[in-house]
PDB file of N, CA, C and O in Angstrom:
ATOM      1  N   MET A   1      -5.262  35.661  36.466  1.00  0.00           N
ATOM      2  CA  MET A   1      -4.027  34.902  36.478  1.00  0.00           C
ATOM      3  C   MET A   1      -3.646  34.492  35.060  1.00  0.00           C
ATOM      4  O   MET A   1      -2.469  34.562  34.706  1.00  0.00           O
ATOM      5  N   TRP A   2      -4.615  34.060  34.227  1.00  0.00           N
ATOM      6  CA  TRP A   2      -4.300  33.601  32.869  1.00  0.00           C
ATOM      7  C   TRP A   2      -3.648  34.692  32.041  1.00  0.00           C
ATOM      8  O   TRP A   2      -2.686  34.434  31.318  1.00  0.00           O
ATOM      9  N   LYS A   3      -4.166  35.910  32.141  1.00  0.00           N
ATOM     10  CA  LYS A   3      -3.611  37.023  31.373  1.00  0.00           C
ATOM     11  C   LYS A   3      -2.148  37.248  31.753  1.00  0.00           C
ATOM     12  O   LYS A   3      -1.301  37.485  30.892  1.00  0.00           O
ATOM     13  N   HIS A   4      -1.865  37.170  33.045  1.00  0.00           N
ATOM     14  CA  HIS A   4      -0.506  37.344  33.558  1.00  0.00           C
ATOM     15  C   HIS A   4       0.417  36.255  33.001  1.00  0.00           C
ATOM     16  O   HIS A   4       1.537  36.541  32.578  1.00  0.00           O
ATOM     17  N   ILE A   5      -0.051  35.028  33.004  1.00  0.00           N
ATOM     18  CA  ILE A   5       0.761  33.909  32.518  1.00  0.00           C
ATOM     19  C   ILE A   5       0.990  34.014  31.019  1.00  0.00           C
ATOM     20  O   ILE A   5       2.116  33.853  30.550  1.00  0.00           O
ATOM     21  N   LEU A   6      -0.064  34.282  30.267  1.00  0.00           N
ATOM     22  CA  LEU A   6       0.072  34.368  28.812  1.00  0.00           C
ATOM     23  C   LEU A   6       1.009  35.491  28.391  1.00  0.00           C
ATOM     24  O   LEU A   6       1.694  35.380  27.375  1.00  0.00           O
ATOM     25  N   ALA A   7       1.043  36.565  29.159  1.00  0.00           N
ATOM     26  CA  ALA A   7       1.955  37.665  28.859  1.00  0.00           C
ATOM     27  C   ALA A   7       3.408  37.246  29.032  1.00  0.00           C
ATOM     28  O   ALA A   7       4.309  37.882  28.485  1.00  0.00           O
ATOM     29  N   ARG A   8       3.636  36.186  29.786  1.00  0.00           N
ATOM     30  CA  ARG A   8       4.995  35.726  30.051  1.00  0.00           C
ATOM     31  C   ARG A   8       5.388  34.462  29.297  1.00  0.00           C
ATOM     32  O   ARG A   8       6.503  33.967  29.462  1.00  0.00           O
ATOM     33  N   VAL A   9       4.511  33.949  28.494  1.00  0.00           N
ATOM     34  CA  VAL A   9       4.814  32.724  27.752  1.00  0.00           C
ATOM     35  C   VAL A   9       6.075  32.901  26.925  1.00  0.00           C
ATOM     36  O   VAL A   9       6.965  32.052  26.971  1.00  0.00           O
ATOM     37  N   GLU A  10       6.167  33.977  26.177  1.00  0.00           N
ATOM     38  CA  GLU A  10       7.324  34.181  25.310  1.00  0.00           C
ATOM     39  C   GLU A  10       8.557  34.639  26.079  1.00  0.00           C
ATOM     40  O   GLU A  10       9.637  34.078  25.893  1.00  0.00           O
ATOM     41  N   ASP A  11       8.420  35.651  26.943  1.00  0.00           N
ATOM     42  CA  ASP A  11       9.605  36.201  27.598  1.00  0.00           C
ATOM     43  C   ASP A  11      10.194  35.283  28.657  1.00  0.00           C
ATOM     44  O   ASP A  11      11.379  35.404  28.969  1.00  0.00           O
ATOM     45  N   ARG A  12       9.418  34.377  29.216  1.00  0.00           N
ATOM     46  CA  ARG A  12       9.952  33.446  30.218  1.00  0.00           C
ATOM     47  C   ARG A  12      10.021  32.019  29.690  1.00  0.00           C
ATOM     48  O   ARG A  12      10.330  31.093  30.440  1.00  0.00           O
ATOM     49  N   GLN A  13       9.740  31.842  28.426  1.00  0.00           N
ATOM     50  CA  GLN A  13       9.846  30.535  27.776  1.00  0.00           C
ATOM     51  C   GLN A  13       9.002  29.471  28.467  1.00  0.00           C
ATOM     52  O   GLN A  13       9.480  28.374  28.755  1.00  0.00           O
ATOM     53  N   ILE A  14       7.743  29.807  28.727  1.00  0.00           N
ATOM     54  CA  ILE A  14       6.797  28.852  29.298  1.00  0.00           C
ATOM     55  C   ILE A  14       6.295  27.951  28.181  1.00  0.00           C
ATOM     56  O   ILE A  14       5.861  28.437  27.136  1.00  0.00           O
ATOM     57  N   SER A  15       6.353  26.643  28.396  1.00  0.00           N
ATOM     58  CA  SER A  15       5.934  25.707  27.351  1.00  0.00           C
ATOM     59  C   SER A  15       4.416  25.536  27.331  1.00  0.00           C
ATOM     60  O   SER A  15       3.748  25.676  28.356  1.00  0.00           O
ATOM     61  N   LEU A  16       3.891  25.234  26.158  1.00  0.00           N
ATOM     62  CA  LEU A  16       2.456  24.981  26.026  1.00  0.00           C
ATOM     63  C   LEU A  16       2.042  23.737  26.800  1.00  0.00           C
ATOM     64  O   LEU A  16       0.944  23.695  27.356  1.00  0.00           O
ATOM     65  N   ASP A  17       2.901  22.726  26.844  1.00  0.00           N
ATOM     66  CA  ASP A  17       2.595  21.521  27.631  1.00  0.00           C
ATOM     67  C   ASP A  17       2.401  21.871  29.105  1.00  0.00           C
ATOM     68  O   ASP A  17       1.489  21.363  29.756  1.00  0.00           O
ATOM     69  N   ASP A  18       3.262  22.739  29.621  1.00  0.00           N
ATOM     70  CA  ASP A  18       3.137  23.138  31.023  1.00  0.00           C
ATOM     71  C   ASP A  18       1.899  23.998  31.248  1.00  0.00           C
ATOM     72  O   ASP A  18       1.285  23.926  32.312  1.00  0.00           O
ATOM     73  N   LEU A  19       1.524  24.808  30.260  1.00  0.00           N
ATOM     74  CA  LEU A  19       0.275  25.565  30.369  1.00  0.00           C
ATOM     75  C   LEU A  19      -0.921  24.624  30.419  1.00  0.00           C
ATOM     76  O   LEU A  19      -1.880  24.877  31.148  1.00  0.00           O
ATOM     77  N   HIS A  20      -0.869  23.548  29.654  1.00  0.00           N
ATOM     78  CA  HIS A  20      -1.945  22.551  29.694  1.00  0.00           C
ATOM     79  C   HIS A  20      -2.000  21.868  31.061  1.00  0.00           C
ATOM     80  O   HIS A  20      -3.082  21.581  31.573  1.00  0.00           O
ATOM     81  N   ARG A  21      -0.828  21.610  31.647  1.00  0.00           N
ATOM     82  CA  ARG A  21      -0.788  21.027  32.995  1.00  0.00           C
ATOM     83  C   ARG A  21      -1.434  21.971  34.008  1.00  0.00           C
ATOM     84  O   ARG A  21      -2.178  21.535  34.887  1.00  0.00           O
ATOM     85  N   LEU A  22      -1.146  23.261  33.878  1.00  0.00           N
ATOM     86  CA  LEU A  22      -1.764  24.250  34.760  1.00  0.00           C
ATOM     87  C   LEU A  22      -3.279  24.259  34.569  1.00  0.00           C
ATOM     88  O   LEU A  22      -4.030  24.266  35.545  1.00  0.00           O
ATOM     89  N   GLN A  23      -3.721  24.259  33.332  1.00  0.00           N
ATOM     90  CA  GLN A  23      -5.153  24.274  33.045  1.00  0.00           C
ATOM     91  C   GLN A  23      -5.845  23.055  33.652  1.00  0.00           C
ATOM     92  O   GLN A  23      -6.910  23.183  34.255  1.00  0.00           O
ATOM     93  N   PHE A  24      -5.252  21.886  33.496  1.00  0.00           N
ATOM     94  CA  PHE A  24      -5.819  20.667  34.067  1.00  0.00           C
ATOM     95  C   PHE A  24      -5.883  20.768  35.587  1.00  0.00           C
ATOM     96  O   PHE A  24      -6.897  20.431  36.198  1.00  0.00           O
ATOM     97  N   TRP A  25      -4.794  21.233  36.190  1.00  0.00           N
ATOM     98  CA  TRP A  25      -4.726  21.360  37.647  1.00  0.00           C
ATOM     99  C   TRP A  25      -5.817  22.295  38.162  1.00  0.00           C
ATOM    100  O   TRP A  25      -6.491  21.977  39.143  1.00  0.00           O
ATOM    101  N   VAL A  26      -5.998  23.440  37.514  1.00  0.00           N
ATOM    102  CA  VAL A  26      -7.031  24.394  37.931  1.00  0.00           C
ATOM    103  C   VAL A  26      -8.416  23.762  37.826  1.00  0.00           C
ATOM    104  O   VAL A  26      -9.264  23.975  38.694  1.00  0.00           O
ATOM    105  N   ARG A  27      -8.647  22.992  36.775  1.00  0.00           N
ATOM    106  CA  ARG A  27      -9.955  22.352  36.577  1.00  0.00           C
ATOM    107  C   ARG A  27     -10.259  21.289  37.630  1.00  0.00           C
ATOM    108  O   ARG A  27     -11.422  20.942  37.837  1.00  0.00           O
ATOM    109  N   THR A  28      -9.233  20.769  38.295  1.00  0.00           N
ATOM    110  CA  THR A  28      -9.464  19.764  39.339  1.00  0.00           C
ATOM    111  C   THR A  28      -9.955  20.399  40.637  1.00  0.00           C
ATOM    112  O   THR A  28     -10.343  19.695  41.570  1.00  0.00           O
ATOM    113  N   GLY A  29      -9.938  21.732  40.695  1.00  0.00           N
ATOM    114  CA  GLY A  29     -10.389  22.416  41.910  1.00  0.00           C
ATOM    115  C   GLY A  29      -9.466  22.197  43.085  1.00  0.00           C
ATOM    116  O   GLY A  29      -9.924  21.796  44.155  1.00  0.00           O
ATOM    117  N   PRO A  30      -8.164  22.450  42.920  1.00  0.00           N
ATOM    118  CA  PRO A  30      -7.221  22.186  44.010  1.00  0.00           C
ATOM    119  C   PRO A  30      -7.525  23.035  45.242  1.00  0.00           C
ATOM    120  O   PRO A  30      -8.021  24.157  45.140  1.00  0.00           O
ATOM    121  N   VAL A  31      -7.217  22.476  46.394  1.00  0.00           N
ATOM    122  CA  VAL A  31      -7.393  23.190  47.658  1.00  0.00           C
ATOM    123  C   VAL A  31      -6.016  23.665  48.112  1.00  0.00           C
ATOM    124  O   VAL A  31      -5.110  22.861  48.331  1.00  0.00           O
ATOM    125  N   ALA A  32      -5.876  24.963  48.246  1.00  0.00           N
ATOM    126  CA  ALA A  32      -4.599  25.527  48.672  1.00  0.00           C
ATOM    127  C   ALA A  32      -4.576  25.653  50.193  1.00  0.00           C
ATOM    128  O   ALA A  32      -5.603  25.932  50.812  1.00  0.00           O
ATOM    129  N   PRO A  33      -3.417  25.449  50.787  1.00  0.00           N
ATOM    130  CA  PRO A  33      -3.314  25.592  52.241  1.00  0.00           C
ATOM    131  C   PRO A  33      -3.352  27.066  52.647  1.00  0.00           C
ATOM    132  O   PRO A  33      -3.153  27.954  51.818  1.00  0.00           O
ATOM    133  N   ASP A  34      -3.610  27.309  53.925  1.00  0.00           N
ATOM    134  CA  ASP A  34      -3.459  28.669  54.447  1.00  0.00           C
ATOM    135  C   ASP A  34      -1.983  29.028  54.350  1.00  0.00           C
ATOM    136  O   ASP A  34      -1.125  28.155  54.478  1.00  0.00           O
ATOM    137  N   GLY A  35      -1.685  30.268  54.132  1.00  0.00           N
ATOM    138  CA  GLY A  35      -0.296  30.701  54.045  1.00  0.00           C
ATOM    139  C   GLY A  35       0.252  30.562  52.641  1.00  0.00           C
ATOM    140  O   GLY A  35      -0.489  30.336  51.684  1.00  0.00           O
ATOM    141  N   ASP A  36       1.564  30.700  52.533  1.00  0.00           N
ATOM    142  CA  ASP A  36       2.238  30.688  51.233  1.00  0.00           C
ATOM    143  C   ASP A  36       2.387  29.275  50.689  1.00  0.00           C
ATOM    144  O   ASP A  36       2.572  28.319  51.442  1.00  0.00           O
ATOM    145  N   TRP A  37       2.302  29.162  49.361  1.00  0.00           N
ATOM    146  CA  TRP A  37       2.440  27.877  48.685  1.00  0.00           C
ATOM    147  C   TRP A  37       2.978  28.106  47.275  1.00  0.00           C
ATOM    148  O   TRP A  37       2.982  29.228  46.769  1.00  0.00           O
ATOM    149  N   TYR A  38       3.432  27.013  46.650  1.00  0.00           N
ATOM    150  CA  TYR A  38       3.832  27.084  45.243  1.00  0.00           C
ATOM    151  C   TYR A  38       3.579  25.747  44.571  1.00  0.00           C
ATOM    152  O   TYR A  38       3.537  24.703  45.221  1.00  0.00           O
ATOM    153  N   LYS A  39       3.411  25.799  43.265  1.00  0.00           N
ATOM    154  CA  LYS A  39       3.197  24.604  42.443  1.00  0.00           C
ATOM    155  C   LYS A  39       4.125  24.720  41.248  1.00  0.00           C
ATOM    156  O   LYS A  39       4.045  25.674  40.474  1.00  0.00           O
ATOM    157  N   ASP A  40       5.005  23.741  41.105  1.00  0.00           N
ATOM    158  CA  ASP A  40       5.989  23.720  40.022  1.00  0.00           C
ATOM    159  C   ASP A  40       5.400  22.999  38.817  1.00  0.00           C
ATOM    160  O   ASP A  40       4.969  21.851  38.921  1.00  0.00           O
ATOM    161  N   PHE A  41       5.382  23.679  37.672  1.00  0.00           N
ATOM    162  CA  PHE A  41       4.859  23.091  36.445  1.00  0.00           C
ATOM    163  C   PHE A  41       5.962  22.772  35.444  1.00  0.00           C
ATOM    164  O   PHE A  41       5.670  22.449  34.292  1.00  0.00           O
ATOM    165  N   GLY A  42       7.208  22.854  35.855  1.00  0.00           N
ATOM    166  CA  GLY A  42       8.322  22.524  34.972  1.00  0.00           C
ATOM    167  C   GLY A  42       9.009  23.759  34.429  1.00  0.00           C
ATOM    168  O   GLY A  42      10.126  24.077  34.838  1.00  0.00           O
ATOM    169  N   SER A  43       8.355  24.465  33.510  1.00  0.00           N
ATOM    170  CA  SER A  43       8.971  25.660  32.930  1.00  0.00           C
ATOM    171  C   SER A  43       8.578  26.938  33.666  1.00  0.00           C
ATOM    172  O   SER A  43       9.060  28.019  33.330  1.00  0.00           O
ATOM    173  N   PHE A  44       7.708  26.821  34.664  1.00  0.00           N
ATOM    174  CA  PHE A  44       7.334  27.961  35.494  1.00  0.00           C
ATOM    175  C   PHE A  44       6.757  27.464  36.814  1.00  0.00           C
ATOM    176  O   PHE A  44       6.417  26.290  36.955  1.00  0.00           O
ATOM    177  N   ILE A  45       6.653  28.368  37.770  1.00  0.00           N
ATOM    178  CA  ILE A  45       6.129  28.057  39.097  1.00  0.00           C
ATOM    179  C   ILE A  45       5.049  29.081  39.431  1.00  0.00           C
ATOM    180  O   ILE A  45       5.267  30.285  39.293  1.00  0.00           O
ATOM    181  N   VAL A  46       3.898  28.610  39.864  1.00  0.00           N
ATOM    182  CA  VAL A  46       2.839  29.501  40.339  1.00  0.00           C
ATOM    183  C   VAL A  46       2.955  29.576  41.856  1.00  0.00           C
ATOM    184  O   VAL A  46       3.021  28.549  42.532  1.00  0.00           O
ATOM    185  N   CYS A  47       2.981  30.793  42.388  1.00  0.00           N
ATOM    186  CA  CYS A  47       3.066  31.010  43.831  1.00  0.00           C
ATOM    187  C   CYS A  47       1.802  31.706  44.306  1.00  0.00           C
ATOM    188  O   CYS A  47       1.236  32.544  43.605  1.00  0.00           O
ATOM    189  N   GLY A  48       1.372  31.347  45.502  1.00  0.00           N
ATOM    190  CA  GLY A  48       0.173  31.973  46.035  1.00  0.00           C
ATOM    191  C   GLY A  48       0.203  32.048  47.539  1.00  0.00           C
ATOM    192  O   GLY A  48       1.152  31.618  48.195  1.00  0.00           O
ATOM    193  N   SER A  49      -0.875  32.613  48.068  1.00  0.00           N
ATOM    194  CA  SER A  49      -1.063  32.710  49.504  1.00  0.00           C
ATOM    195  C   SER A  49      -2.530  32.438  49.784  1.00  0.00           C
ATOM    196  O   SER A  49      -3.406  33.147  49.288  1.00  0.00           O
ATOM    197  N   GLY A  50      -2.796  31.411  50.578  1.00  0.00           N
ATOM    198  CA  GLY A  50      -4.179  31.003  50.785  1.00  0.00           C
ATOM    199  C   GLY A  50      -4.773  30.529  49.472  1.00  0.00           C
ATOM    200  O   GLY A  50      -4.122  29.807  48.717  1.00  0.00           O
ATOM    201  N   GLU A  51      -6.004  30.930  49.195  1.00  0.00           N
ATOM    202  CA  GLU A  51      -6.653  30.455  47.971  1.00  0.00           C
ATOM    203  C   GLU A  51      -6.314  31.280  46.733  1.00  0.00           C
ATOM    204  O   GLU A  51      -6.809  30.985  45.646  1.00  0.00           O
ATOM    205  N   LEU A  52      -5.475  32.314  46.878  1.00  0.00           N
ATOM    206  CA  LEU A  52      -5.188  33.202  45.759  1.00  0.00           C
ATOM    207  C   LEU A  52      -3.806  32.985  45.158  1.00  0.00           C
ATOM    208  O   LEU A  52      -2.812  33.033  45.882  1.00  0.00           O
ATOM    209  N   PRO A  53      -3.720  32.745  43.839  1.00  0.00           N
ATOM    210  CA  PRO A  53      -2.419  32.760  43.175  1.00  0.00           C
ATOM    211  C   PRO A  53      -1.921  34.203  43.124  1.00  0.00           C
ATOM    212  O   PRO A  53      -2.700  35.126  42.882  1.00  0.00           O
ATOM    213  N   LYS A  54      -0.630  34.393  43.351  1.00  0.00           N
ATOM    214  CA  LYS A  54      -0.088  35.752  43.441  1.00  0.00           C
ATOM    215  C   LYS A  54       0.883  36.101  42.325  1.00  0.00           C
ATOM    216  O   LYS A  54       0.871  37.225  41.823  1.00  0.00           O
ATOM    217  N   THR A  55       1.727  35.143  41.929  1.00  0.00           N
ATOM    218  CA  THR A  55       2.744  35.465  40.934  1.00  0.00           C
ATOM    219  C   THR A  55       3.183  34.214  40.195  1.00  0.00           C
ATOM    220  O   THR A  55       2.886  33.090  40.599  1.00  0.00           O
ATOM    221  N   VAL A  56       3.896  34.440  39.103  1.00  0.00           N
ATOM    222  CA  VAL A  56       4.463  33.361  38.300  1.00  0.00           C
ATOM    223  C   VAL A  56       5.967  33.575  38.259  1.00  0.00           C
ATOM    224  O   VAL A  56       6.440  34.655  37.907  1.00  0.00           O
ATOM    225  N   LEU A  57       6.711  32.541  38.619  1.00  0.00           N
ATOM    226  CA  LEU A  57       8.168  32.608  38.602  1.00  0.00           C
ATOM    227  C   LEU A  57       8.713  31.787  37.446  1.00  0.00           C
ATOM    228  O   LEU A  57       8.108  30.800  37.027  1.00  0.00           O
ATOM    229  N   ALA A  58       9.849  32.204  36.943  1.00  0.00           N
ATOM    230  CA  ALA A  58      10.537  31.438  35.909  1.00  0.00           C
ATOM    231  C   ALA A  58      11.172  30.204  36.536  1.00  0.00           C
ATOM    232  O   ALA A  58      11.441  30.175  37.737  1.00  0.00           O
ATOM    233  N   LYS A  59      11.407  29.196  35.721  1.00  0.00           N
ATOM    234  CA  LYS A  59      12.069  27.969  36.167  1.00  0.00           C
ATOM    235  C   LYS A  59      13.388  28.324  36.845  1.00  0.00           C
ATOM    236  O   LYS A  59      14.156  29.144  36.343  1.00  0.00           O
ATOM    237  N   GLY A  60      13.638  27.698  37.984  1.00  0.00           N
ATOM    238  CA  GLY A  60      14.886  27.908  38.696  1.00  0.00           C
ATOM    239  C   GLY A  60      14.856  29.022  39.730  1.00  0.00           C
ATOM    240  O   GLY A  60      15.774  29.134  40.543  1.00  0.00           O
ATOM    241  N   MET A  61      13.817  29.846  39.714  1.00  0.00           N
ATOM    242  CA  MET A  61      13.711  30.901  40.721  1.00  0.00           C
ATOM    243  C   MET A  61      13.295  30.281  42.054  1.00  0.00           C
ATOM    244  O   MET A  61      12.649  29.233  42.087  1.00  0.00           O
ATOM    245  N   VAL A  62      13.667  30.930  43.136  1.00  0.00           N
ATOM    246  CA  VAL A  62      13.384  30.417  44.472  1.00  0.00           C
ATOM    247  C   VAL A  62      11.943  30.747  44.859  1.00  0.00           C
ATOM    248  O   VAL A  62      11.505  31.894  44.777  1.00  0.00           O
ATOM    249  N   SER A  63      11.225  29.717  45.281  1.00  0.00           N
ATOM    250  CA  SER A  63       9.847  29.904  45.725  1.00  0.00           C
ATOM    251  C   SER A  63       9.753  29.571  47.209  1.00  0.00           C
ATOM    252  O   SER A  63      10.515  28.754  47.727  1.00  0.00           O
ATOM    253  N   LEU A  64       8.812  30.215  47.877  1.00  0.00           N
ATOM    254  CA  LEU A  64       8.646  30.040  49.316  1.00  0.00           C
ATOM    255  C   LEU A  64       7.304  29.405  49.619  1.00  0.00           C
ATOM    256  O   LEU A  64       6.380  29.471  48.809  1.00  0.00           O
ATOM    257  N   GLY A  65       7.199  28.798  50.775  1.00  0.00           N
ATOM    258  CA  GLY A  65       5.939  28.215  51.209  1.00  0.00           C
ATOM    259  C   GLY A  65       5.893  26.720  51.001  1.00  0.00           C
ATOM    260  O   GLY A  65       6.905  26.079  50.719  1.00  0.00           O
ATOM    261  N   ALA A  66       4.692  26.175  51.145  1.00  0.00           N
ATOM    262  CA  ALA A  66       4.480  24.733  51.007  1.00  0.00           C
ATOM    263  C   ALA A  66       4.422  24.349  49.533  1.00  0.00           C
ATOM    264  O   ALA A  66       3.756  25.004  48.731  1.00  0.00           O
ATOM    265  N   ARG A  67       5.122  23.286  49.197  1.00  0.00           N
ATOM    266  CA  ARG A  67       5.080  22.792  47.816  1.00  0.00           C
ATOM    267  C   ARG A  67       3.807  21.965  47.630  1.00  0.00           C
ATOM    268  O   ARG A  67       3.523  21.069  48.425  1.00  0.00           O
ATOM    269  N   LEU A  68       3.049  22.267  46.587  1.00  0.00           N
ATOM    270  CA  LEU A  68       1.857  21.494  46.262  1.00  0.00           C
ATOM    271  C   LEU A  68       2.212  20.457  45.212  1.00  0.00           C
ATOM    272  O   LEU A  68       2.947  20.749  44.269  1.00  0.00           O
ATOM    273  N   ASP A  69       1.694  19.251  45.371  1.00  0.00           N
ATOM    274  CA  ASP A  69       1.952  18.188  44.389  1.00  0.00           C
ATOM    275  C   ASP A  69       0.925  18.194  43.299  1.00  0.00           C
ATOM    276  O   ASP A  69       0.987  17.368  42.388  1.00  0.00           O
TER     277      ASP A  69
END
């Protein structure tokens, strides 16, 4: 997942502050629900299904599933 995100830092204008928020969130060991979910980090959104992150969306793109806080 990190390689995918870092490849998009420049082209999708992902901020370093938001990357730090993602890093902190991952380190907390979040529990993802069954099914589709997303987590908004401000300049990007991580989407997943079950325990697996699947894609990174740019800010403003439509995400599906349960919103994680």
